[in-house]
N, CA, C and O atoms as a GROMACS GRO file, in nm:
protein
  352
    1MET      N    1  13.468   7.602  15.431
    1MET     CA    2  13.351   7.524  15.464
    1MET      C    3  13.258   7.609  15.550
    1MET      O    4  13.303   7.676  15.643
    2PRO      N    5  13.128   7.606  15.520
    2PRO     CA    6  13.033   7.682  15.601
    2PRO      C    7  13.029   7.633  15.746
    2PRO      O    8  13.046   7.514  15.772
    3GLN      N    9  13.006   7.723  15.836
    3GLN     CA   10  12.998   7.692  15.979
    3GLN      C   11  12.867   7.619  16.009
    3GLN      O   12  12.763   7.655  15.955
    4GLN      N   13  12.872   7.518  16.096
    4GLN     CA   14  12.752   7.447  16.138
    4GLN      C   15  12.681   7.526  16.247
    4GLN      O   16  12.745   7.585  16.334
    5SER      N   17  12.547   7.526  16.242
    5SER     CA   18  12.470   7.582  16.353
    5SER      C   19  12.477   7.482  16.469
    5SER      O   20  12.526   7.370  16.451
    6SER      N   21  12.430   7.520  16.584
    6SER     CA   22  12.434   7.428  16.698
    6SER      C   23  12.346   7.306  16.672
    6SER      O   24  12.381   7.195  16.711
    7GLN      N   25  12.232   7.325  16.607
    7GLN     CA   26  12.144   7.212  16.573
    7GLN      C   27  12.213   7.120  16.473
    7GLN      O   28  12.206   6.998  16.487
    8GLU      N   29  12.278   7.176  16.372
    8GLU     CA   30  12.349   7.095  16.273
    8GLU      C   31  12.462   7.017  16.338
    8GLU      O   32  12.485   6.900  16.305
    9HIS      N   33  12.533   7.080  16.432
    9HIS     CA   34  12.642   7.011  16.501
    9HIS      C   35  12.588   6.894  16.584
    9HIS      O   36  12.648   6.786  16.585
   10GLU      N   37  12.477   6.916  16.652
   10GLU     CA   38  12.415   6.808  16.732
   10GLU      C   39  12.379   6.690  16.642
   10GLU      O   40  12.402   6.575  16.678
   11VAL      N   41  12.322   6.719  16.524
   11VAL     CA   42  12.282   6.613  16.432
   11VAL      C   43  12.406   6.546  16.370
   11VAL      O   44  12.406   6.425  16.350
   12ALA      N   45  12.510   6.623  16.341
   12ALA     CA   46  12.634   6.566  16.288
   12ALA      C   47  12.695   6.468  16.388
   12ALA      O   48  12.744   6.362  16.351
   13GLU      N   49  12.693   6.505  16.516
   13GLU     CA   50  12.743   6.414  16.620
   13GLU      C   51  12.656   6.289  16.629
   13GLU      O   52  12.708   6.178  16.646
   14LEU      N   53  12.526   6.306  16.618
   14LEU     CA   54  12.434   6.192  16.622
   14LEU      C   55  12.463   6.097  16.506
   14LEU      O   56  12.465   5.975  16.524
   15ILE      N   57  12.485   6.152  16.388
   15ILE     CA   58  12.514   6.070  16.270
   15ILE      C   59  12.643   5.992  16.290
   15ILE      O   60  12.645   5.870  16.271
   16THR      N   61  12.749   6.059  16.328
   16THR     CA   62  12.879   5.991  16.339
   16THR      C   63  12.879   5.888  16.451
   16THR      O   64  12.939   5.781  16.437
   17GLN      N   65  12.813   5.919  16.563
   17GLN     CA   66  12.811   5.825  16.676
   17GLN      C   67  12.721   5.706  16.649
   17GLN      O   68  12.761   5.592  16.672
   18SER      N   69  12.600   5.730  16.600
   18SER     CA   70  12.505   5.620  16.582
   18SER      C   71  12.545   5.527  16.468
   18SER      O   72  12.510   5.409  16.470
   19LEU      N   73  12.618   5.578  16.369
   19LEU     CA   74  12.660   5.495  16.256
   19LEU      C   75  12.807   5.454  16.267
   19LEU      O   76  12.862   5.391  16.175
   20ASN      N   77  12.871   5.489  16.378
   20ASN     CA   78  13.012   5.456  16.401
   20ASN      C   79  13.101   5.499  16.284
   20ASN      O   80  13.185   5.423  16.237
   21LEU      N   81  13.081   5.622  16.239
   21LEU     CA   82  13.160   5.674  16.128
   21LEU      C   83  13.293   5.728  16.178
   21LEU      O   84  13.300   5.788  16.285
   22ASP      N   85  13.395   5.705  16.102
   22ASP     CA   86  13.528   5.758  16.134
   22ASP      C   87  13.542   5.894  16.067
   22ASP      O   88  13.631   5.916  15.985
   23THR      N   89  13.451   5.983  16.103
   23THR     CA   90  13.446   6.118  16.046
   23THR      C   91  13.430   6.217  16.160
   23THR      O   92  13.351   6.194  16.251
   24ASP      N   93  13.503   6.326  16.154
   24ASP     CA   94  13.488   6.432  16.253
   24ASP      C   95  13.355   6.503  16.227
   24ASP      O   96  13.334   6.554  16.117
   25PRO      N   97  13.265   6.508  16.326
   25PRO     CA   98  13.136   6.575  16.305
   25PRO      C   99  13.152   6.720  16.258
   25PRO      O  100  13.070   6.771  16.182
   26ASN      N  101  13.259   6.786  16.303
   26ASN     CA  102  13.283   6.924  16.263
   26ASN      C  103  13.319   6.937  16.116
   26ASN      O  104  13.309   7.046  16.058
   27ALA      N  105  13.362   6.827  16.054
   27ALA     CA  106  13.404   6.831  15.915
   27ALA      C  107  13.289   6.810  15.816
   27ALA      O  108  13.310   6.819  15.695
   28ILE      N  109  13.169   6.783  15.867
   28ILE     CA  110  13.055   6.762  15.778
   28ILE      C  111  12.998   6.897  15.738
   28ILE      O  112  12.948   6.972  15.822
   29ASP      N  113  13.006   6.927  15.611
   29ASP     CA  114  12.952   7.052  15.555
   29ASP      C  115  12.800   7.044  15.559
   29ASP      O  116  12.743   6.945  15.513
   30PRO      N  117  12.731   7.145  15.614
   30PRO     CA  118  12.585   7.143  15.622
   30PRO      C  119  12.516   7.129  15.487
   30PRO      O  120  12.402   7.084  15.481
   31ALA      N  121  12.583   7.167  15.379
   31ALA     CA  122  12.523   7.158  15.246
   31ALA      C  123  12.564   7.030  15.172
   31ALA      O  124  12.511   7.001  15.065
   32GLN      N  125  12.657   6.954  15.228
   32GLN     CA  126  12.707   6.832  15.164
   32GLN      C  127  12.598   6.725  15.164
   32GLN      O  128  12.528   6.707  15.264
   33PRO      N  129  12.582   6.653  15.052
   33PRO     CA  130  12.484   6.544  15.050
   33PRO      C  131  12.519   6.437  15.153
   33PRO      O  132  12.637   6.411  15.178
   34LEU      N  133  12.419   6.377  15.212
   34LEU     CA  134  12.440   6.268  15.308
   34LEU      C  135  12.438   6.133  15.238
   34LEU      O  136  12.515   6.044  15.274
   35TYR      N  137  12.352   6.118  15.140
   35TYR     CA  138  12.329   5.989  15.075
   35TYR      C  139  12.420   5.973  14.955
   35TYR      O  140  12.436   6.065  14.875
   36ARG      N  141  12.480   5.857  14.943
   36ARG     CA  142  12.573   5.819  14.835
   36ARG      C  143  12.690   5.915  14.827
   36ARG      O  144  12.778   5.910  14.912
   37GLU      N  145  12.694   6.004  14.728
   37GLU     CA  146  12.806   6.098  14.719
   37GLU      C  147  12.803   6.188  14.842
   37GLU      O  148  12.704   6.190  14.916
   38GLY      N  149  12.906   6.260  14.863
   38GLY     CA  150  12.913   6.341  14.984
   38GLY      C  151  12.957   6.257  15.102
   38GLY      O  152  13.068   6.204  15.100
   39LEU      N  153  12.874   6.245  15.204
   39LEU     CA  154  12.909   6.167  15.323
   39LEU      C  155  12.910   6.017  15.294
   39LEU      O  156  12.977   5.941  15.364
   40GLY      N  157  12.837   5.974  15.194
   40GLY     CA  158  12.843   5.835  15.150
   40GLY      C  159  12.752   5.738  15.223
   40GLY      O  160  12.777   5.617  15.220
   41LEU      N  161  12.647   5.787  15.287
   41LEU     CA  162  12.555   5.697  15.356
   41LEU      C  163  12.474   5.617  15.254
   41LEU      O  164  12.447   5.663  15.144
   42ASP      N  165  12.436   5.495  15.294
   42ASP     CA  166  12.352   5.414  15.207
   42ASP      C  167  12.213   5.400  15.271
   42ASP      O  168  12.187   5.458  15.376
   43SER      N  169  12.125   5.325  15.207
   43SER     CA  170  11.987   5.316  15.254
   43SER      C  171  11.978   5.250  15.392
   43SER      O  172  11.890   5.285  15.471
   44ILE      N  173  12.066   5.156  15.422
   44ILE     CA  174  12.067   5.093  15.555
   44ILE      C  175  12.109   5.195  15.661
   44ILE      O  176  12.052   5.198  15.770
   45ASP      N  177  12.208   5.278  15.629
   45ASP     CA  178  12.250   5.385  15.721
   45ASP      C  179  12.133   5.479  15.750
   45ASP      O  180  12.111   5.518  15.865
   46LEU      N  181  12.058   5.515  15.646
   46LEU     CA  182  11.946   5.607  15.665
   46LEU      C  183  11.836   5.543  15.749
   46LEU      O  184  11.771   5.611  15.828
   47LEU      N  185  11.815   5.414  15.733
   47LEU     CA  186  11.717   5.343  15.815
   47LEU      C  187  11.760   5.343  15.962
   47LEU      O  188  11.680   5.372  16.050
   48GLU      N  189  11.887   5.311  15.988
   48GLU     CA  190  11.940   5.315  16.125
   48GLU      C  191  11.928   5.455  16.184
   48GLU      O  192  11.888   5.471  16.299
   49LEU      N  193  11.963   5.554  16.105
   49LEU     CA  194  11.956   5.692  16.150
   49LEU      C  195  11.812   5.733  16.181
   49LEU      O  196  11.787   5.805  16.278
   50SER      N  197  11.718   5.688  16.099
   50SER     CA  198  11.576   5.717  16.124
   50SER      C  199  11.530   5.662  16.258
   50SER      O  200  11.455   5.727  16.330
   51LEU      N  201  11.577   5.541  16.293
   51LEU     CA  202  11.540   5.480  16.421
   51LEU      C  203  11.598   5.559  16.538
   51LEU      O  204  11.529   5.580  16.639
   52VAL      N  205  11.721   5.602  16.526
   52VAL     CA  206  11.785   5.682  16.632
   52VAL      C  207  11.712   5.816  16.647
   52VAL      O  208  11.689   5.862  16.759
   53ILE      N  209  11.678   5.878  16.537
   53ILE     CA  210  11.606   6.006  16.540
   53ILE      C  211  11.471   5.988  16.608
   53ILE      O  212  11.430   6.071  16.689
   54SER      N  213  11.402   5.880  16.575
   54SER     CA  214  11.272   5.852  16.636
   54SER      C  215  11.282   5.842  16.788
   54SER      O  216  11.200   5.898  16.860
   55LYS      N  217  11.383   5.771  16.835
   55LYS     CA  218  11.401   5.754  16.980
   55LYS      C  219  11.442   5.883  17.048
   55LYS      O  220  11.392   5.916  17.156
   56LYS      N  221  11.532   5.957  16.985
   56LYS     CA  222  11.587   6.076  17.049
   56LYS      C  223  11.494   6.197  17.042
   56LYS      O  224  11.484   6.274  17.137
   57TYR      N  225  11.426   6.212  16.927
   57TYR     CA  226  11.348   6.335  16.905
   57TYR      C  227  11.197   6.314  16.904
   57TYR      O  228  11.122   6.411  16.896
   58GLY      N  229  11.151   6.189  16.912
   58GLY     CA  230  11.009   6.163  16.931
   58GLY      C  231  10.921   6.173  16.808
   58GLY      O  232  10.800   6.194  16.821
   59PHE      N  233  10.975   6.157  16.690
   59PHE     CA  234  10.893   6.152  16.569
   59PHE      C  235  10.952   6.051  16.473
   59PHE      O  236  11.072   6.023  16.477
   60GLN      N  237  10.866   5.997  16.388
   60GLN     CA  238  10.911   5.895  16.294
   60GLN      C  239  10.934   5.952  16.155
   60GLN      O  240  10.862   6.040  16.108
   61ILE      N  241  11.036   5.898  16.091
   61ILE     CA  242  11.060   5.924  15.949
   61ILE      C  243  11.031   5.791  15.881
   61ILE      O  244  11.113   5.699  15.886
   62LYS      N  245  10.917   5.780  15.819
   62LYS     CA  246  10.875   5.654  15.758
   62LYS      C  247  10.947   5.632  15.626
   62LYS      O  248  10.975   5.726  15.553
   63SER      N  249  10.975   5.507  15.597
   63SER     CA  250  11.052   5.473  15.477
   63SER      C  251  10.979   5.510  15.349
   63SER      O  252  11.043   5.534  15.246
   64ASP      N  253  10.846   5.516  15.352
   64ASP     CA  254  10.770   5.548  15.231
   64ASP      C  255  10.732   5.697  15.221
   64ASP      O  256  10.654   5.735  15.134
   65ASP      N  257  10.787   5.779  15.309
   65ASP     CA  258  10.758   5.923  15.307
   65ASP      C  259  10.821   5.986  15.183
   65ASP      O  260  10.943   5.978  15.165
   66PRO      N  261  10.741   6.048  15.096
   66PRO     CA  262  10.797   6.108  14.974
   66PRO      C  263  10.893   6.224  15.002
   66PRO      O  264  10.970   6.263  14.914
   67GLU      N  265  10.891   6.278  15.122
   67GLU     CA  266  10.980   6.388  15.157
   67GLU      C  267  11.120   6.341  15.197
   67GLU      O  268  11.208   6.424  15.219
   68ASN      N  269  11.142   6.210  15.207
   68ASN     CA  270  11.271   6.158  15.253
   68ASN      C  271  11.388   6.204  15.167
   68ASN      O  272  11.497   6.226  15.218
   69VAL      N  273  11.365   6.220  15.038
   69VAL     CA  274  11.474   6.266  14.952
   69VAL      C  275  11.523   6.403  14.999
   69VAL      O  276  11.643   6.426  15.004
   70SER      N  277  11.430   6.492  15.032
   70SER     CA  278  11.472   6.626  15.078
   70SER      C  279  11.516   6.624  15.223
   70SER      O  280  11.606   6.699  15.261
   71VAL      N  281  11.453   6.539  15.307
   71VAL     CA  282  11.490   6.530  15.449
   71VAL      C  283  11.637   6.490  15.463
   71VAL      O  284  11.710   6.549  15.543
   72PHE      N  285  11.680   6.391  15.386
   72PHE     CA  286  11.816   6.340  15.398
   72PHE      C  287  11.911   6.395  15.291
   72PHE      O  288  12.019   6.340  15.271
   73SER      N  289  11.873   6.502  15.225
   73SER     CA  290  11.960   6.553  15.118
   73SER      C  291  12.087   6.616  15.172
   73SER      O  292  12.189   6.615  15.103
   74SER      N  293  12.084   6.671  15.294
   74SER     CA  294  12.204   6.731  15.352
   74SER      C  295  12.189   6.738  15.503
   74SER      O  296  12.080   6.719  15.557
   75LEU      N  297  12.298   6.764  15.570
   75LEU     CA  298  12.296   6.783  15.715
   75LEU      C  299  12.203   6.898  15.752
   75LEU      O  300  12.125   6.888  15.847
   76GLY      N  301  12.211   7.007  15.678
   76GLY     CA  302  12.127   7.123  15.705
   76GLY      C  303  11.979   7.091  15.693
   76GLY      O  304  11.899   7.132  15.778
   77ASP      N  305  11.942   7.016  15.588
   77ASP     CA  306  11.801   6.979  15.569
   77ASP      C  307  11.753   6.885  15.679
   77ASP      O  308  11.641   6.899  15.728
   78LEU      N  309  11.836   6.790  15.718
   78LEU     CA  310  11.799   6.697  15.824
   78LEU      C  311  11.783   6.772  15.957
   78LEU      O  312  11.689   6.747  16.032
   79ALA      N  313  11.874   6.862  15.985
   79ALA     CA  314  11.866   6.941  16.110
   79ALA      C  315  11.740   7.027  16.113
   79ALA      O  316  11.675   7.038  16.217
   80ARG      N  317  11.704   7.087  16.000
   80ARG     CA  318  11.580   7.168  15.994
   80ARG      C  319  11.457   7.080  16.013
   80ARG      O  320  11.363   7.120  16.082
   81THR      N  321  11.456   6.962  15.954
   81THR     CA  322  11.343   6.870  15.971
   81THR      C  323  11.328   6.831  16.117
   81THR      O  324  11.217   6.832  16.171
   82ILE      N  325  11.438   6.798  16.182
   82ILE     CA  326  11.433   6.762  16.324
   82ILE      C  327  11.381   6.879  16.406
   82ILE      O  328  11.297   6.861  16.494
   83LYS      N  329  11.431   6.996  16.379
   83LYS     CA  330  11.389   7.116  16.454
   83LYS      C  331  11.238   7.138  16.440
   83LYS      O  332  11.171   7.174  16.537
   84ASN      N  333  11.185   7.117  16.319
   84ASN     CA  334  11.043   7.142  16.294
   84ASN      C  335  10.950   7.032  16.341
   84ASN      O  336  10.834   7.059  16.372
   85ARG      N  337  10.998   6.909  16.348
   85ARG     CA  338  10.911   6.795  16.380
   85ARG      C  339  10.929   6.738  16.520
   85ARG      O  340  10.844   6.661  16.565
   86ARG      N  341  11.035   6.773  16.588
   86ARG     CA  342  11.067   6.708  16.716
   86ARG      C  343  10.957   6.731  16.820
   86ARG      O  344  10.895   6.838  16.826
   87THR      N  345  10.936   6.629  16.901
   87THR     CA  346  10.842   6.639  17.013
   87THR      C  347  10.913   6.626  17.146
   87THR      O  348  10.854   6.647  17.252
   88LYS      N  349  11.042   6.590  17.142
   88LYS     CA  350  11.123   6.578  17.265
   88LYS      C  351  11.234   6.682  17.261
   88LYS      O  352  11.314   6.690  17.354
   0.00000   0.00000   0.00000
């Protein structure tokens, strides 16, 4: 399994804690899909995660954003989006 960067690890911990997942954050592959297959998140999970990201990092991920498919495609993609958009 590829090694997580420090940003990816921070986001993996955020995902598991905010969604109360019984998954070790270290076990989430940065290239593994987050939605449906892979980690198995559903649309409600992504909505909850978007709210947590907004509070913690100071930017919104709107539900109608056409980039959401790529933003939530993997841990690595989500971590890069946070790194590029964060205001906190």
